[in-house]
C-alpha positions, 0 to 999 in steps of 0.5 A: 799683096797690099791688104787694101788692094786685096779688099777692093778686088774682093768687093768688085767680084761680089757685083753680079752681072745682069742683062738689061735691054735688048739682046740679039739672041741668047742660047741656053746650054740645055738647048733652045734660045731667046731673042728679045728684051731683058730686065735684070737678067730676066725676060721682060717686054717683048721676046721670042723663046724657042725650046729644045722641043721646037716649041716657040713662044712670041709675045709679052714677058714680065720678070721671066714669065709669060704675061700679056698677049702672046702666041705658042707655035710648034715647028713640025718635022716637015717644016710646017709651023703649027699654031697651038695657042694665041691669046692672053697669059698671066703668071706664065699660064693661059688666062683671059681670052684666047684661041687654042687649036686641037687635033679634033677642033678649035676653042675660042673663049676664056681661060683660067690657070691654063684651063678653059673657064668661063664662056667659050665656043668649041668647034669639033672636026665632026661638025658638032660645036658647043657654046656656053659656060666652062669650068675647069676645062669641061662643060659646066653651066648653061650652054647649047650643044649643036650636032652635025645632023641638025639636032641640038640640046639647050640646057644645063651641063655639069662636069662635061655632061648634060645635067639638070633642066634642058630641051633637046630639039630633034630637028630631023624628026620634028619633035621637042624633048623637054626634061631633066638630065643626069650624066647625059641620061634623060631621067624624065621628059615630055616629048612634043610634036612641035614641027613634025609636018615641016621636016623631010624625015619625020618620026613614024611614031606620032604622039596620039591626040588628046581624047579628053572632052574638056582638057582645059577644065581637066588641067585647071582642076588638076593644078588648082591646089598648086595655084597658091604657090604660083607666085612663090620664087622658084626652087632649086633642083637640089630641093626636088627629090624622087621617093621610090621610082616616080614620086616627087616631093618639094622640101624647104631649102632651109629646114628640109621640111616637106612642102608638097608631094605628088603621087605616082598617079599624079605624076603620070597624068601630068606627063601624059597631059603635057605631052599633048600640047 
């Protein structure tokens, strides 16, 4: 064989064949198929990919990865097509605004790295729903949880639980509960008969009326020593600590120096007074 001819043939064999443009349908050896646009043998542009597990993605692609607006569906055994997710993708993951359907509900809101992250709204099959902030797929931040019996909680959440300041509206009994929660448990609160006379099934345990002759003077005297701090910026909950069972103290966020401390008696009187308003 001629040496020159042999070299030319060998160089031609090194050229890689690549698909670019639109193809009717491509079937994978392991199962599944793709129909749509290609660029350098990768999904690019609009296309539909079906896996061997009957999962179907229809939407935008970029260099072989889901990128942009697209929908994920599943073909059920009875022939029904069930929508799983519709929304935006980035680098082959859910990212941006989108809607996902679950067995027990549906979520509308923001996503990041395949997880619910940012502002979102979820409806549950039970009738409950949550509107607020999410972080790494759980309630985290400021939000409101509505219950199917009419009650609702407005406040702060952390790791999927009520944590921090919040207000629980007992709509069936006509009472409002304001306090501090930790892991879904109310640690301290004030309960008010806010609209007890306007509900059909009010609580049989009303809060007793205030019996102090001059409550405004009593409250003023009680809080007089705190008036000097009234115009100071609010402190974070991380600086508020419990000493013993009930004593509360405030510490500086920079040097951890004790600023103010309330005794057990003062805390108890304060809770009793606030519960009457």
